[in-house]
N, C-alpha and C positions, 0 to 999 in steps of 0.2 A: 465508708462502711468497713468496720473491722473484719478482718477474714477470720474464717473459723478453722478448726482442725482439718488435718489431711484425712482423705478416704471416709468422709461421713458415709459414703453410699454403701460401706461395708456393715454398718450397724444401724443405718437409717434407711428404711425402703422408700421413704418419701424424696430422697436425694437421687436424681438421675445418675447413672454411670458416665463418666465423660467418654467422649467419642473415641478418644485415643485409647483409653483402657479398653474400652469394649473391642476395639479393633485389634490391639495386642492379644486380648484373650482369644479372639477367633483365630488369629494367627498362630498361637501356640498350640492350637488343636490340629493344625495342619500336620499331617504325618511326615512330610519331607522338610519340616522347617529346621532340622538340625544339620542338613546337608550343606556344610559351609564351603563356599567356593574357593576361599583362600583364608590363610591366617591373617589376623589383624594385629599391627604392631605400631606402637607410637613410641615416641621418645619421652623420656622422663623430664626433659627441660621444658617445664610448662611455660616458662616466660618467653622462650623464643622458638617453640615449635609452630609449624604453619597450619595450613588448611588440613594436613592429614591427620591433626589430632582431633579434628570433628567430624570428619567424613569417615575416619577410621580406615582408610585405604581400600576397604572392600565393602561390598554390598551386605555381609553378613552382620557386621556391626550397626549398621543402619536398620537392618530390618529384624533384629532379633533382641530379646532381653536377656537371654541366657549369657552369663559371663564365662570365658574360657580362661582357666588359669593353666600356667605352664605345667602344672603336675598332672593334669587331666589326661587320660588316654583317649583315643579316637572314639572309642564306644561310648564313653561319657559325653562327648561333644554333641551327640544325638538325642540324649534324654530330654524328657520335657521337663520344663521348669514347673514348680508348683505354682499355685494362684497368688501367692503373695507377691508384694512389690518390693520386697526387701532387698537390699544391696549385698551381693555375694564377695566377699573379701577374698583376695588373692593370697596364697601362701606359697612359700618356697624361696630360696636364695638365689634362683636362677632367674629372677626377675631383674636383675641389676646389670644386665648386658647393654651394649650400645643401643639396642632398640628394645624397648619394653612394651608389655601389653597395658593398656590402659583399662582398669577393670570398672567400667561404668555402664550401666545400661542406658538405652535410649530414653526409656521412660523416666528412670530416676533423674537422667540429665533434663529432661523437660519440666520436672516437678520441684527440684530443689531451689528454684528461685524464689527467694522472699517476695511477698507481695502479689504472688499468683496462686489464687485458690483453685479448686478442681474446675469450678465452673468458668472461671476466666480462662483457663488452659484449654478446656474443651470447647469452649466456645469462640476462640479467637479466630481471626481470619487465617492465621497461620499454623492453627493448632492442628489441623488435619494432616495426615501423612500423605506426602505426595508420591513417593516411590513405593510400591507395593507389590507383594508377589501375586502369583496366578493361582488358578484351581481353587475355586470357591470364594475368592475375594477379589475377583476381577470386576465385579459390579462396584465394590468400593473404590477400586483404583480408578474406573472411568468417572464415578461420581466425584471422587476427590479431585481428579485433574480438570474435570469441567468446572467444579466450584472454585479452585484456585484460578483457572484461567480466567472466570469471571472476576475474581478478586484482583488479579493483575490489571485489569481494565479499569478498576474502580479508582476514583480520585483518593488520594492519601487522606484528605478530609473533605467535607462538602464545600464545593464552590473552587477547589484547587484544580488548576490545569495540568497537574503532575500525577500520573497513575501510581499505584503501588508498585507495579512492575518495573516502571521507569525509575522509581527511587531505589528499588534493590539494586538494578543495574548501574545505576550511578555510584551507589556505595561500593559495589563490587570492583568498579573500575577505580574508585579512590584507594580501595585496599590494595588492589594490584599495583597502581602507579606508585604508591609510597611504601610498598613492601610492609605493610603493617603485620604485627605479629597477632596471634589469636588473642592475647591479653588485650593488646590494643584495640582489636575489633569488639572485644566484649565491651570496653569502655565506651567505644563510640555508639554502639547500639543502646547501651544504657543511658548515654547522653541524649540520644535521639527519643528515646522512650520517656525520659524525664521531662523533657521540653514539650514533645508532641505525643502523649500517651497513645499506644496502640498503633502507630503509623508503620512501624517496621516490625520484624520479629525480635522477640525479647532475647533470644540466645544464639550464639554463633552456630550452633547445630542446625536449628531451623532455618537459619539465613543460608547456610551453604546447601541445605536440603532443598530449597526453593528452586535450585538450578538444575537438579537431576542431572548429575555429571555422568559421563560415560565411565566405565569402570576399566582400570587397569588390571593387568595379571601378573601374580607372582609365578615364577618358574624356578624350580628347585634343582639343585646338582649335589652330588656327593661329595662332602667335605674331605673325604680321603682321596679319592681318584678322579673327582670332578666329572664323573659320568652324568649325564643329563637325565633327570628323573621325572620331568614334566611338571604339571600343575594338578592339584587336588589329588595327588598320588595317596593310595592307602598303603604304601609300602611301609614295612618295618625295618627292612635292610636294603642295602644297594644290591642290585642283581649283578654287578660287575665284580665287587670286592667283598660282598657280605658284610660291609660296615653297618652298624646300626643307624638308622635314620628317624628323625622325629622332625616334623614340620615346624614345631614350635622352637626346638633348638636351631634348627637351620635358620629360622627367622631371626631368632635373637642374636646368632652369631654371623648373619649376614650371608649365608650360603644360598643365595637366590639372587635373580635379577629380575627386573620389571619390564613387562612388554605391554605395549599399548596397540590394540589391533589396528592394522592398516585400514582396513574396510571402512569402519566407523568414520575414521579421518576424512577418507575420500568422499564418503556420503555426505559429510558436513560441508565440504567444499562445493559438491554438486548442488547442494541446497542454496548456495548463493548464486543468485541470478547471473551476476558479472562473470563469476568464474565458470559457471554452467555454459555459458555462450563460447567461452575460449576452449572448454573441453568437449564440445559436442559438434557434430557434423562438420569436421574439419575436411579441408581438400586435401587429401594425401597425395593426390596427384601432383600437386606442387612440389612435394618434398620428393618423389620418385623423379620429376623432371628437371629438378634444380642442376644446373651444371656448375653451381659455385656453392662453397659452403659458407652458409650464414648463420647457422645455429645448429643445436643437436638434431633437429628435425631434417636437417638436409645432409647428414653425414652417411657414410656408406653402412655402418651398422644399423642405423634406423631403417635405411631403405631395405636393408635385409630382413628387418623385422616385419615390414610390410609384405615383401614378396615370398619369405621363408617361413614365417611364423603367424602370418595372417592378421597382423595389427590393422585394425579398422579405424574409420573416422571418429568413432565415439570411444576408443580404447585410450589407454594411459600408459605411459613409460615412465620409469623412475631412475634416477641417478642416485645412489646410496652412499653413505659415508659413515665411518666410525673413527674415533680418535680419543686419545686419553686427556683428560683435563685435570691438573693438579687442583684439588679442593682445598686443602690445608697446608700452611706452610709448615706446621709441626709434625706433620706425617707424610708418608709416601702415598697415602691413598688417593686414588683418582676415580673421577667419574668418566666412564666410557659410554657416550650416548650413541644410539643408532639413528641416524636422520636420513631424509630422503627430500629430493625435490622433484616436482612433477615438469618433464620437459616441455610439455605441450603448452604450459602457461608462457606468456610474454615475459620477457626479462624483467621488466619493472614489477611484476606481480609474483615472479617465481622465488625471489629471495625473501618475500614477504609472507609467503605461505610454505614453510617448511614443516615437514611431517617429523614428529618425534616418535620412533617406533620402540625404542628400547634403552634402558639404563642398566649398566654394570657398575657397582660401586666396590672398589677394593683393588686389589692387584690386577697386573694385566690379565684380561679374560681369555678363557679358552674359547676360541671363535667358534668351534665346532659344537659347543655348547649354547653360547649366546645367540648365535644366528639360527637355531633350530627353529622357534617359532616363526620367525620372519621367513625363512625359506619355505616352511610348510604351507604358510598363508599365501606367500606369493606364487608358489607353484599351483595351489588350488585356484587362485584368482587368474593366473594365466591359461590353466587348462578349462575351468568350468565357467569363469567370469561371474558376475554378479548383475541383478536386475535392480535398476534404480527408478523408483517412482512407478509410473505407469508404463516405462519403457517395456518392449516385449523382446528387444535383441540385447543379449547380455554383453555387458562392458568387461574388457579384459584388461589386466594389469601386467606389465613387462618391466621387471627389474634388471636391466641389462648393462648398466653402467656403474662401476665403482670407481669414486674419486677419494683418495686419501693419500697421506703422506707415506714415505717408505717403510716405516717401521709397522704401520698399520696394515699396509698392503701385504706385508710379508706374513703376519699372523693369520690374516683373513685367508689367504691362499695357501697357508702352511707350506712356505718356502723359506729359503735362507734369507737374511737381510742383505743389504747392499755391502757390508763388511765381509760376507763370507763369500766362499767359492761358488761362482755361477750365481751371484746374489742380483743379477739384472732381471728384471721382470719380462723383458721382451726380447732378449737375445741370449744366446748361450756362450756368450764371452765370460771367462771365468776370472778375468782381471790379472794383475801382476802384484805379486807380495813382495814387499820390501823390509827388512830387518831394521828395527830401530835401535839407536845408539844406547838406550837406557835398559837394554835386556827386556824390554817390554814385548808384548805380543806383535807379529809383524803387522804392517800396515798394507791394506790393498787399495791399489789404485786401478784407474781404468783409461790408460792411453788408448788412443784410436789404433786398432789393428785391423787389418783386413786378410781374408774376407770375414765379414760378420754373419754368423748364422743365426738367423731369427728363429725364436721359440715356435715351433709348430703346435698350433692349438689343439690338434687331434691327439698329440702325444702327451699332452700334459697329464691327462687321465691315466695313461700307461705309465708314465714316470711315477705317479702317485701310488698306483698298485704295487709297482716293484720296489719302491722304497719301503726300508725297514727302519726300526728304531735306531738311530745312530748311523745310519747308512743312507744318505740321500742319494737321488739320480738327477744329476743336471740342476742342483739345487733344490729340488722338490722333495721335501720331507716326508710327505704321506698325503692321504686324501684330505679333502676339505668339503664341508657340508655345502659351500657356496657353489660347488660344481653341479648341485642339484638342481639349481635355478636352471629353468628349460632355455631360457634365451641369454644367459649369461656366457660369454666366452672369457674364460679366466685369464686369457692373454690380451686379445684385442680390446675386450670390454673393460680392461684396467687402465685407467687414465693416467697420464704422465703428468701429474698436477703441478702447473707451473708456478703456483704461489711458494711451493717449498722448494722445488728443483731450481727454479729460475730466480725468484725475487730473494727468498731467504737463502738460496745456494749460491749460484754462480754469480750473480750481481754482487752480493755481499762479499764473497770470496775475493771477486776482483778489486774492491774498493779496500779490502784488507791487504791485499798485496801491494797497492799503490801507496797506501798511508801509513801501514803498520811500522813501527820504527825498527823492528827487527829486520826489515828489508832495507835498511838505509844504505846498504852497500851495492844495491842492484842499480841497473840502469832505469828501470821503471818506477823506481821509488820517488814521489813527490810530496812526501810529508811535510817538506820545508815551505810548502806553498798552500797550506791550509788556509791561511788568510785570505788569499786572492781567490781561493775557491768559495770561501763561505761569503764574500763580497758578491759574487756572482749570484750566489744562490739567493741571497736577501733581495736581490732585484726582480725574482720571479714572484708573480702573483698568479697563482694557478686558478683555472675555473673551479666552481663550487664542487663539481663532481670529485675533485681531488681534495678531500676534507682536511688533510694536514698540510700546511704551508710549510716550504722548505726550512729544515733546520740545519745547524752547524754541522760540517762534516766531522767535527771533533765529538759531536753527540752520536756518532752511527751506532754506538753499541745500544742505543735506546730506540733506534729506528724500528717501527712497525713494518710489516710485509707491504703495506700500501705505499709506505714511503720508499721503499726500495723499488717498487713498481713505477713511481712517479719518477724516480731519479733515472731510470732507463730513458724515458722520454726527453728529458733536458740534460743528460750527461754529456753527450756529444759537444754541445755548445759551451757548456760549463767548463769542460776539460780541454776545449781547444786552445791550443798554445801553450799548455800546461803540461799536459802528458806528452811524451816524445811521440814524434809522428808515426813511427813503426809500430808502436803499441796502440795508438789512437786508431790507426787503420785497421789493425786487427780486431780491436774492439768494436769497430764499426760492423763488422760482419755479424757479431752477435745483436747488436741493436737492431740492424736490418731485419734478421731472421725473426727475432721475437715481435718487432712491430708488425711484420706482415702476418704472422700467425695469430695476432691479436684482432686482426680485422674482422668485421662483420659481412664481408663479401669477398671470399677468397676463392680465385681461380686455380685450378689445377696447376696452371704453369706458375703461378706465385707461390704454391706450396713447393713445388720442385725447386725453385730459386732460393727459398728460404732453407730448404734441406741442405742444399750445397753450401750456402753460407755458412750454416751452423756446423756443418761437418768439417769445413775448411777451418773454422774458427777453433774446433777441438783438436785439429790435427796440429795447427800451428801453436797450441796452447804449450804443449810439451817442449816444443822448440824454444819459445820465448820465456817460458816462465818455470820450465823444468818439470821433471816427473811428478814431482809433489803436489802440483797444481791439477793434476789429471784425476779429480775425485769423481765419485760417483755422479753428483750433481751435473757436472759438465759432461759425463757420458750420456746422461739423459737427454741432453740436447739433440743427439743424433736420432733420437726416437720421437721427437716432438711432430715432426711434420706428419709421420704416419699417424700419430695419435689425433691430429687435427682431421685427417682425411676419414678416419674411421669413427671418431667420436663427436668431432665439431671443434669450433674455434677454442683456443686456449681459455678465454674469459668465460665461456659457456659451460667448461667442464672443470673450472678451478675450485678449489676447497675455500676460496674466499667467503662465499655465501655461508658455508657450514662453520667455519670458524668464527664468523661474526655472530652466528646464532648460538655458538658455544658461550659467548660472553653473555648473552641473553639468558642462557639457562643458569649460569652462575649467579644471576641476580634473582633466581626464583626460589630460595630456601633462606631460612634464618637459623641460626644457631648450629649445632653439630650433630644433633640427632634426626634420624629418620629423613636423611638427605635424600635419597632416591624417591620416596614417595612425596616429599614435599615439592620436587622438581615437577614430578608427574602430575600432582594435583592442581598446581599453579599453571602448568601448561594446559591442561584440560579447561580450567577455569577461563584462560585467556581464549581459547577456541570458542567457549560457550559464549564469551562477550560477543564475538563476531556474528554468531548465529542469532543470538537474543536481540542484538541490535535490529536486526531486519524484521523481527516479529514484534518486538515491543515498542520500537520507535517508528512510527509511521508518519505519513505526510502532515497529519494533523497535530504532530507532537509539538509542545512548546518550543519555541526558538531558544530560549534559554537553556532548555534541557539538551538540545542539539549542539549549543555552543560549549557547555560544559562537558558533554560527552566526547566531542572532538577534542577538548583541551586534554582530558584525563586518558584518552587513547592515543594522544600525540599525532592527531591528524592535523593537516595544515589549516591555519586559521587566517589565511590570507582574504583580503576583500577582493573578490572574484567579480569582475565586470566583462560583459560582452563575451561571455564563456561559449565558444562555438568552434566547431572544426578542430579541436584540439588545442584552440588559443584561449588564454584567459589573461587579462590586464590585472596587474597588481596595484593597490593604492588608489588614490584619488584622481590622479591625472591633472594636468594643468592646461588651462586654455591656451592655444597657440595659434598665431598666424603664420602662414607660409611666407618665407623669404623668397627671394627672387631665385636662388639656386635650388630650393626644394620644390617651388613651383614648376620649374622647368624639368626637374627630375619626375615630378609626378605626372605631368602631361606626357613626358616620354613613355611613362608605363602604362597609362591609359590609352594613350595615343587619342586624346580628345582634349578640348580646351577645358580648362577648370574654371568654373563659376564662383564657387566657393572657396576661399582660402583661410577659413576658420575651422579648427578643430580641437580635440584634446589630445595632448601628447602624454605619453607613460613613459617612465623610466625603467620599468620593469615589467617583464610578462612572462608567461609560461607557454610553451609551445611544445606538444608532444612529449609532455612530462619533463622538460628542460627548461632551466631558468635563465633568461637573458635579462641584461641590464644595459643601461646607455653609458656613453662616455662622461656624462654629466653626473651619474650617481656615484656618490663618494662614500657612502655610509658603510660600505663594506670594504674593510681595510685589508683583510688577508686574501680575499678572492676577487678575480675580476672575471666577468661574464660577457664582455662586449666584444672580444676577439672571435672572429667566426670566419669559416670558409663558406663561400656562396656560390650559387649558380647564377652568372651574369655574364653577358658577351663581353663587358668592358675588363671585368677583374674577377679573381678567384677567391680574394680574401678581402676583408673590411673591418671596420670598427662601427658598432651599432651608435647611432645618434639618438634614437628614439623609435617609439611605435606610435603612430598618429592614427586615431579614429575620425574619420571626416566624410562628410557628403560632398564630393568635390563637384557634381553635377546638379546640386540643389540651387533652385532659384526661389524657394519659398521666402516670403516675407517674414518679418519677426512676429507679427501678430498671427500668423498660421504656422509657425514653426512646431508647434505642439502637435499638429495634425500630419506633419511631413511624413510622407512614405518614401522618399528618395532613398536609394541605396546607399548602404553605410560600407566604407572600405577601411580595411584595416591594413595600413602601409608601414612598412619599415624603411628608415632612412639610414643609409650606411655611407661611411666615408671610406672609400676603396683604398686598398693598399695594393700596390703594384708589385708582382713578383719579377725578381731578377732570373736570368738563367745560370747564375753562378752556382755551383754545387760545392758544399763543404767536404764531401767525400765520394770516392768512386772506387769501385773495384773492376779492373779490366778484365781478370780472369772470367767473371760471370755477368760483366756489362751491367752492373747494378750501381746505383748512386743514392744519395741521401735525398731523395726527392719528398720525402716526408718531413723534411726540415727546410723551409723556404726562406730565403732572403727576400724581405719586403720593403718597400719605400712608401712612405707616407704621401698623402696628397690632400688638397683642399677641396677636391670635388666631392659632389653628393649625388648618389643615386638612390633610386626608390625600387622597392621589391615587395613581393608578397612574403609573408612568415615562412611558406612552404619552399621558397628558394634558399634558405639557410640550411646549409648541409651539417656542419659539425662546428662544435666549439675548439678552439686553439689555444695553445700555451704560447704566450709571447716571451721570447727569450732575447736578452740584449747582450751583445758583445761589442765592446768598444763603442764606436759610433753606428753599428749596424743593428737591425732589428730582424728576428727570425720568427716565423710562426711554424708551430707543430701541431697539425690537427690530432685531437685525440682518435685513436684508431677504432674506438668503439665507445658505446655508451656505458659509464661506469655506475652500476647500481649496488654494488656490494662493498663500498670503501667504508 
């Protein structure tokens, strides 16, 4: 049927007014419709802009027809539009900035697609607005939401087992997985509607609107003096410097930052049943009574949160981070994300649920501006709390830990950097300056000097008040807004991040000293033995937790922080017999201290020993390598033990998780326009996927939908069998009959006579989120997952032969096997590796040795055990004809 002209209802009374047009007219009569919460900006690169082009950054463009041009004044923004549906054209040369206003009304966008007449648009299942305002139109909103809820549960066509909601969710996951631009999304929707008419929204605007995204906030600051101006400000001038202020110009020129409210993100997490169980009704007495440091929740500062700040079993604590990320190679502009993790979540979920709270785009931010909304919201949530669902007891949020690199720590706390006088975050040692030979500025070093005066937390605020412009007090340049966080101690609550100070700092520095050719005249130089070192590195096949297999030492300039971390674990064996003994024994102190503080159950005595070893390492560093080796990162080693005691193990407070998420953020935008809003919108969409999966994909959902959804969201697609008690076998398994050695081992385990010798053997299995494989599994070339430490009276180490599912006490005949109710056992068979008592290294001053690197000998014995008796994975290291096992000190989730 050929379509008729547009807007027939205007001159033909018999033609009904479309629902959307009628709704928009009612909304225009609402006297507060002109109050725009935020300015709306979009990039002019239509081929590369992201989701922000269609949801327009703020709810104003979603909910209003009026078009705001850069030349309008604030009073014109609230004027009522006339009844026409005409498009208003923007004027002015100031629309050509980095971020431009897209002058298109929602109604026009909905009706400019050819092939859709008024009746089609008004009667479409996706034609009704989902997001609506209040006061006079709440009934429309409820009716619309109910209608769309019903539509989402309808099949996309009669007889189909896929609902409209599930189809939208799959398309969204496809868009996010493959980073589709809006142009590509438009084409994809057009393709679907061409092949299957009216099954999905016709435009990207309606597509995104179906998901009802949470809104981000734009906060402005003065372009002249960077004073914080807030959001929705009606100012004409800056109160601090009297400079002219315009929201439109500030948006166009980038004088704003984006903030994503914390509360809404926490509520989204609590709506997830799995996460809710971890964040509710916790036993905080376990944290108080713990005598070892296992995680952040057993640290001293966390215990003080409970005893002094009233943290309860339903409250939440945050560790937050900010750092600069270069965006474009052709400019020095950076993205500064403000992120946070929830300490109460277990480690395997913590790094998957990072909160993105803010984005600053441009030069280095003024943290006393950037952190204002975060500090205000956290202070309110810590003081007043919030109610979730039907709960009657408010939950509180405590942002008490900061994990960042040295430059970021300095600008957050408004103190001098490490290269300035009194640049240490934790003590008042001013360092030693040495003049350079090239007439450049002096270089500051941090050799160990006693006594060391620790920074008193209570005096930091006093130092800040005493400091004036250009005149710092003990390195403190002025006040910081972060000091307004009620539970944040700016000294003890600042983490000595080991990713930057140890992995990218001391470890890399030591390797450069040993292998850099400019040190060829020194006694510690071993650059001529690179080939031998590489040969030993190539023999190492680490567990899958260490994603990157060892690379040549000659490629060290390309190593990532995780590779330097891995090198710490196996460097003592690799360098044995290559690095002169005096330097290797000195280096052992460093490895021992770091390995100990990376543990997941650290006693007070272990922390003390680690502190002694690291302090001795720093003292001897100047003696063995000279003053130039005593850099700030080496000085940080003397504070690591205190940091572990106050904040938690090094792995729990490191920036690895945040740095990993930075790479995720960098994949959330296309092109060069509107980058902060693109990242924000994509992040909100990804969060929406998690919440909608729970409500739109139920137990009755098609198996094909679940499989595709798992693939698009990068969820594991293993064949899981016999999943119970944290155990899941992978693959199909093979029928196996116990040989004599396995039979004896199984009978020793069960302490009973085995009647059935047949079972199913698996080469791979998951236990407590860890992947294990057998000796016979050879498909993985770069990683080995069968070296383990175990709990067994005969041996502490071994290699996995396989996991056997068997009913050893079953006497059922074949014809009755399908009705068999005999108990099924999951048994792991191990080839034990017997440890010798020989130690590679020992320090007599502190009576410590390299007990974390154990020489082991192979055997042909077989022992049987339950999966729960496996303690840790190990790195197998070969040296000449000897084999060494190094257990991983903790479960690595953030590689």
